[in-house]
C-alpha positions as CSV (number, residue, x, y, z in Angstrom):
1,M,-186.7,38.9,-55.5
2,A,-186.2,42.2,-53.7
3,D,-184.0,44.8,-55.2
4,L,-181.0,46.0,-53.2
5,Y,-180.2,49.7,-53.0
6,E,-177.1,51.4,-51.7
7,I,-178.1,54.1,-49.2
8,T,-175.8,57.1,-49.3
9,T,-176.0,60.4,-47.6
10,P,-174.4,63.6,-48.9
11,P,-171.5,65.1,-47.0
12,R,-172.4,67.6,-44.3
13,E,-170.7,70.9,-44.9
14,S,-170.8,71.8,-41.2
15,V,-168.8,68.7,-40.4
16,I,-166.3,69.2,-43.1
17,E,-165.8,72.9,-42.1
18,Y,-165.3,72.1,-38.4
19,L,-162.8,69.3,-39.1
20,E,-160.9,71.4,-41.6
21,D,-160.6,74.2,-38.9
22,L,-159.4,71.6,-36.4
23,V,-156.7,70.3,-38.8
24,E,-155.4,73.8,-39.5
25,R,-155.2,74.5,-35.7
26,A,-153.4,71.2,-35.2
27,K,-150.9,72.2,-38.0
28,T,-150.1,75.4,-36.1
29,G,-149.5,73.5,-32.9
30,E,-152.5,75.0,-31.1
31,I,-154.2,71.5,-30.8
32,Q,-151.9,68.9,-29.3
33,G,-154.3,66.1,-28.7
34,F,-157.9,65.1,-29.2
35,A,-160.7,62.7,-28.3
36,I,-163.5,62.1,-30.8
37,A,-166.8,60.3,-31.2
38,I,-167.8,59.7,-34.8
39,M,-171.2,58.9,-36.3
40,K,-170.7,57.0,-39.5
41,G,-174.4,56.5,-40.2
42,A,-177.7,56.1,-38.4
43,A,-176.5,53.1,-36.4
44,T,-172.8,53.1,-36.7
45,T,-170.5,55.0,-34.4
46,A,-166.8,54.9,-33.4
47,N,-164.4,56.8,-31.2
48,G,-160.7,57.5,-31.0
49,W,-158.0,59.7,-29.6
50,A,-154.4,60.8,-30.2
51,G,-151.7,62.9,-28.6
52,L,-153.2,62.9,-25.0
53,G,-149.9,62.1,-23.4
54,T,-150.0,62.4,-19.6
55,N,-153.0,64.7,-19.5
56,C,-155.6,62.1,-20.3
57,I,-157.6,62.5,-17.1
58,T,-158.3,66.1,-18.0
59,M,-159.6,64.9,-21.4
60,V,-161.9,62.4,-19.7
61,G,-163.4,65.4,-17.9
62,E,-163.9,67.2,-21.2
63,V,-165.6,64.1,-22.6
64,E,-167.9,64.0,-19.6
65,A,-168.7,67.7,-20.1
66,M,-169.4,67.1,-23.8
67,K,-171.7,64.2,-22.9
68,V,-173.8,66.5,-20.7
69,D,-174.0,69.1,-23.4
70,M,-175.1,66.6,-26.0
71,I,-177.8,65.2,-23.8
72,R,-179.1,68.6,-23.0
73,C,-179.1,69.5,-26.7
74,H,-181.0,66.3,-27.5
75,V,-183.5,66.9,-24.7
76,D,-184.0,70.6,-25.7
77,Q,-184.9,69.4,-29.2
78,R,-187.4,66.8,-27.9
79,Y,-189.3,68.6,-25.1
80,D,-190.9,71.9,-24.6
81,C,-190.6,73.9,-21.4
82,E,-193.6,72.0,-19.9
83,G,-191.9,68.7,-20.5
84,H,-194.1,67.7,-23.4
85,I,-192.6,66.0,-26.5
86,K,-192.5,68.6,-29.3
87,P,-194.5,67.8,-32.4
């Protein structure tokens, strides 16, 4: 019979620092709402939002801008300037 192992990953300090900064800014009132996409593991994702009020269309625009930035970042990591996949 095969052995079962729990696969765990260590916390990412950059994620913790960014979230802590956002929480502090929310506590001061600087951040009034948010939309978030979450990666829980290699194949598990989630999303959510809070506090958008009547300005949700503007936030949809921000989510679209973030989508473009994320795709460009991913493509930049995969391809060189000639369009070849990086080793």
